[in-house]
N, C-alpha and C positions, 0 to 999 in steps of 0.2 A: 504494500500500501504505498499511497505517498500522501508528503504534506505540500499544501499550496502558500507559499509565503506571498502575500501582496506587501508592495514595497520595499521587497525582500535587496533590492540593489542601494536599498538607503545604508545610513550610520546604524542602526540600530537593528535593521532587517537584515546586515550581510553579516553581523556579529551573529546572530541569529540562523542563518541558511548553515553558515561556518559549524557552529553546536551541534546543529541537527545531522551534518553530514559525517563530525565526530561520533555523533551518536549511532552511525550506520542507516540514518533514515536517507529515503528516495527525495528528493524535492525539488519542486519547479516552482518558478517566481513568476510573477506579475509586475511588471514597474513600468510607470510614465517615462524613466528616465529622466524627472523635471530635477531632481535632486542627486540620486543614484545614478552608478558607474556598473557597468556590464561586467568588467573584468573582478568586480568586488564578488563574484558567485559562481566562480569557475569550479564545475560538475553539477549544476542545476541547470536546466533549460529555462528560458526565458521569452516569457511572452509580452512584447510593449503593447500595452493598453493602459488607457486611464480607467481608472474603475467606477467611475461617479459619472461616465458619459451615458449620454441612449444608448440602449442596449448591452450596456454593458452584461447583463445578467446572462441574457442570452450565451452569449459570448465565453463566459467564465465555466457556465454549466456545460457549454461543450468541453472547456479544458476539464474540468473536473471527472466530466464522463473519461473522453481520450487518455487522461494522463493516470484514472482509477485513485483519484484524491478519495481518502477518507478524513482528513483532517485541515482546515486553514488556521493559519494563524494571519490575523489583520492588521497590515501595521499603515498602509497606503491611505494617507489624511495628511491636510494640513496643521500645522501646529506653533503657529508664532500666535504670541498673546496677543502682542498689540496692533499685529496684523490683522489679529481677529476682532479689535474693536474699531478699526477702519474699514473694514470690509467683513459687516459679519453674515450679512447674505450670501458672499461666495462662499464663506467659512461654512454656513449650513448647507447650500448645495454640494460642496467637496464633502463632507467628512456625513454628512447624514446621508447622502444620495451613494456614496461610495459602498456605505456598510449597506444601508436597502438592497444595493445590488449583487453585494457578496451574499447575504440569506435568502435572496431569490435563487440564487443558482444551486445553494444548496439542498433547501428544498426541493428542488426538481434536479437533484442528483445523487451519490449515495455517499457526499461527504456530510459527517454527520458528528462532528468536534468542531468548534469554535472558540479559539482563545483570543482575546479581542483587546486590542493595545490601547487601555484608557487611561485615566491620567489623575495625577493628586488634584488638578486645577478644577475635579468634578467637587471638592470642597468648599471650593470658595475661601471664606476666611474662618473657619473651625474654633468652635469656641472653647479647645484644649488646647496644651502646646502639642502634645503627642496625639496625631489621630489615629483612633481606630476607623475600621469599615462602616461600623455603625452607628456612628457620630451622627447626631443629628440638629439644625436641619443642615440639607448639604444644598449649599445655591451657590453655586458657581459665578462669578464677578465679569466672565467674558465671556464671548461667542464660543471660545475655542476649549472650554472646558465645559457650557454648557452642550454642545455637541459631543463631547465623551461622556456628558453623565445619558442623555435622550439615546445614544449609541446602545449604556448600559443596558436602558428598559427594553431596546429595540432587541436586541442579543436575548432578553430573558423572556419575552414575550414569544418570540421564536421557537427557543427552548420547549415553554410549554405547549406551543401548536404544532410546533412538526417534529419532536423529538431530537431538535438537536441538543448535543452536551455545549455547555457554553459555559466560559469563564472569561470573568475580566479582569488585567491585571493593571492596576494603577499604577503606574512608575513614579517616582518624587524626580529628584534632578539626575538625568544620566550624562554621565562624563567619562572621560578615559578610552583605553584603547586595548585590544587584544593585541592580535597578529598585527604588526605596524602598517601593512595595505588597507587594513579596514579603519583607519583614520577618519573621522568626524569630515565628510566633504562639504559639509554646510556651514558657512559662517552664523549659524542660529542658535548655537549654545555659548557660557560665558569665558568657557577654557578656549576654545579657537577662536573666539572674537576679541579675547586679551590678545591672545598670539598675532593674529591677523593685523592689529592693529599694530603692535611691536614691528613686525615686517615691513608695515610701511612707515615706520618711522614716525608714528602717534602715539598718543597719551592713550593708555586703555582709560575706556570711562566706565565708572560705578555711577547706575543709574539710579540716585536716590540716597541720603546720608542721613536722611531726618524719621526714617521709620521708628516706631517703636518699639526697638533692640538693643541690646547691648552695644553697640558700635555704629548703631544707627541706619545699618546695613540691610538688605533683606537675609533672613537665615532659612537656609534648606536643606533637604535631607541628600546628599547627594553619593549616588549609585554608581559604582561602575559597571559600565557596559557589558562586560564577560560575565559580573553576576546576575546582572539583568537579562543573560543570553541563556544563562544556565535557570533561571528561573524560569522561563519558557518550555523547557525540559521537561521540567519539573508538573507544569502547568499541563503539558502534554501527556503524562501519566499520570496525572490526579484525573483527566476526564476518560481515563480509561477503566476509573471503578464506577460501580453499580450506585454505590452508597457514597454521597458527596453531600457536604452538609452547605459547604458555601457556594456562592457564586462569582463572587469579587474578593479580592486580595490587594492588599498595600503590597509594594517592591522595594520596600528601602531597611534602612539602617536603624533607625529609630534616635539618630543622633544629627543635631544638627549643626551646620556652618554657614558663617556670613560670608558674604558677598567678599566683603575685606578680607576675610579669612583663605579664601580661595586665591584672591590675590597675592596676597600674601607669602600662601605657599609657591606660587608660582613665582615668585621673585627669588626666591631660595632655591626654587629647582632648577632655574635658568640661569642663575646668575647675572641678573640683567638688572641693574639698578635705577628700574624706571621709576617714575611716579606718576599715579592713576590721576585722572581727572573727575571732578565729581559732576554729572551731569542730573536735570530735574527726573522724579520718579516715571517710569512709563506706565501706561493706563493698564490697568486692570493685576497688577503686580500684589500679591497679597503681602503683608510684612512676615510672615511666620507661616513655615510652612513642613512637619516632619511628620512621618510617618510609624503607626506602631507595626513592625513585622511579624505581631509574636502570632497572627492567625497561617499566616504561609510559613512560618517556622512549626507549629503544629501540625496543621493539617500537610504539607506535603515534604516537612522534613526540609527544607531550602533554608539557608543562612547565608548572608552576605558574608566575601571570604577577604575583599580588599577594602581600604581605608581611602581617606583623604590623598593622603601622600602616595600610595600606589596610584589613585586615580589621575593627579597630576602627572607625576612620575611619567605614566603611560601615554597622556595626553604629549608631552613634551616631546619625548621619544619620536613618535610618532610622525608629529609635527617637523622634527629634523632629519628623519628619514625620508623624508620626503624631497626630493631638489625645488622641487616649486615653492615651497614655503623653507628652507633652511636658514636659520637665522646665524650669521658668523659671530659668536656672543664678541669676541675681540674688537670685530672690526663697528660691530652696533655700538658698543662702551666709548669707541673715540668718535662716532660720528656724535653721539648723543650724551 
């Protein structure tokens, strides 16, 4: 049997494809290549398509039948909080239509297991410091988070109506790199954003230093992308069980790290004595978001293996291994 990974050429998707190969699974990938690279999924067949497009459900169903797909991991979606605030209708169309087409295709094929890429953005600004999955109320504060919460509702409804085995993994802040060739290709997350500005001779930006946190910058739960990939393998195994108590799981460490702490760790690892600049807050950013991993620890036996130091070191090593990104530390220091 085969696992279909939508968005499998992207940063997280490619790490999951790699982990699936390591676990001996046959993998096929669907990706529109808006951010991903086909070279990142060697050994997997690639179908180039936009899963949110009209008629994509029929094509997906045909792929599932042709490839003998029994499980789907759905990543293909837009994920920038600020962009979702500026273009909400487009985000609803992209993210909700994409999952709708996947579920329609699963209903019309033999693919009956779905791991959904959800997000901690579903929690909005939770009333507790360390968030359990059943915290109430869940009120996302940006359209991106809204699409992910509605996606969970869609998956749950389809599971009830069509016998699909469904679970959602609510990611916190994903960073780091496994094999260096799988580095984050998009400048959308904090660590590559800092490194990109350094490479261009610009001061890295911190968006807001007046949040109600210890150092004034946003606090997040940073999870290594290789840990996250392992969580998807654990989720696939979980869906094989006939008895499953839950269908939503945090994937985090339970430990908070501020943006300034991450920036300071980048200074230490890189050896670059840069000075960051403070920018206005971004719309839709909650001040504090940490997830309790207790449920996934207990139910799936999954535990994070890497810490923030590992995350930043692996991201720096991958950045430096790419000849298009490499920063000569000595030359940089002389110029800056």
